C-alpha positions as CSV (number, residue, x, y, z in Angstrom):
1,M,5.6,16.5,2.3
2,V,2.5,17.3,0.5
3,P,-0.5,16.5,2.6
4,R,-3.2,14.1,1.3
5,T,-6.6,15.4,0.5
6,E,-9.6,14.2,2.6
7,K,-10.7,12.4,-0.5
8,E,-7.4,10.6,-0.8
9,I,-7.4,9.7,2.9
10,E,-10.9,8.3,2.7
11,S,-10.0,6.2,-0.3
12,I,-7.0,4.7,1.2
13,I,-8.8,4.1,4.5
14,N,-11.7,2.4,2.7
15,R,-9.2,0.1,0.9
16,L,-7.4,-0.8,4.1
17,K,-10.7,-1.5,5.9
18,R,-11.6,-3.9,3.0
19,I,-8.3,-5.6,3.4
20,E,-8.8,-5.8,7.1
21,G,-12.2,-7.6,6.4
22,Q,-10.4,-10.0,4.1
23,V,-7.8,-10.8,6.8
24,R,-10.6,-11.4,9.4
25,G,-12.2,-13.7,6.7
26,V,-9.0,-15.7,6.4
27,Q,-8.9,-16.0,10.2
28,K,-12.4,-17.4,10.2
29,M,-11.5,-19.9,7.4
30,V,-8.6,-21.1,9.5
31,E,-10.9,-21.5,12.6
32,E,-13.3,-23.4,10.5
33,N,-10.6,-25.7,9.2
34,R,-11.3,-24.7,5.6
35,Y,-9.5,-26.1,2.6
36,C,-5.8,-25.0,2.4
37,I,-6.1,-23.9,-1.2
38,D,-9.1,-21.7,-0.5
39,I,-7.2,-20.0,2.3
40,L,-4.2,-19.5,0.1
41,V,-6.2,-18.0,-2.6
42,Q,-7.6,-15.4,-0.2
43,I,-4.1,-14.7,1.2
44,S,-3.0,-14.0,-2.4
45,A,-5.8,-11.6,-2.9
46,I,-4.9,-9.8,0.3
47,Q,-1.3,-9.5,-0.8
48,A,-2.4,-8.1,-4.2
49,A,-4.7,-5.6,-2.5
50,L,-1.9,-4.4,-0.1
51,K,0.5,-4.1,-3.1
52,K,-2.0,-2.0,-4.9
53,V,-2.3,0.4,-2.0
54,G,1.4,0.5,-1.7
55,L,1.9,1.3,-5.4
56,H,-0.7,4.0,-5.2
57,L,1.1,5.6,-2.3
58,L,4.4,5.3,-4.2
59,E,3.0,7.0,-7.2
60,R,1.4,9.7,-5.3
61,H,4.7,10.3,-3.3
62,A,6.7,10.5,-6.5
63,N,4.2,12.8,-8.3
64,H,3.7,15.2,-5.4
65,C,6.3,15.0,-2.7
66,V,9.4,14.1,-4.8
67,S,8.5,16.6,-7.5
68,K,8.0,19.3,-4.9
69,A,11.3,18.5,-3.3
70,I,13.0,18.7,-6.8
71,R,11.4,22.2,-7.5
72,E,12.5,23.3,-4.1
73,G,16.1,22.2,-4.5
74,S,16.1,19.2,-2.3
75,G,15.5,16.6,-5.0
76,E,18.6,14.4,-4.5
77,E,17.7,13.5,-0.9
78,S,14.1,12.9,-1.8
79,L,15.0,10.7,-4.8
80,R,17.4,8.7,-2.6
81,E,14.7,8.2,0.0
82,L,12.3,7.2,-2.8
83,M,14.7,4.6,-4.1
84,D,15.3,3.2,-0.7
85,V,11.5,2.6,-0.1
86,I,11.0,1.2,-3.6
87,K,13.9,-1.4,-2.8
88,Q,12.2,-2.3,0.4
89,F,8.7,-2.5,-1.2
90,T,9.8,-4.7,-3.9
91,K,11.5,-7.3,-1.7
């Protein structure tokens, strides 16, 4: 594992907080009995935002953690783990 920098952590946390705010907004929309299509559009935006965070983490993992494991001789296990998480992520 290659630890994330403080800047990376802050960026991810900020994205997740924005997503959290979007989810709260959807909850409020449901409570206010808003139009279904408007709610679905917001849910789609939340899914896209989460996917973007996930893809960022996958890319960082491949570029840092997996490449470090390859250099240190444990690449096969790390690549297998990466492929497993990609399969799960793309379901």
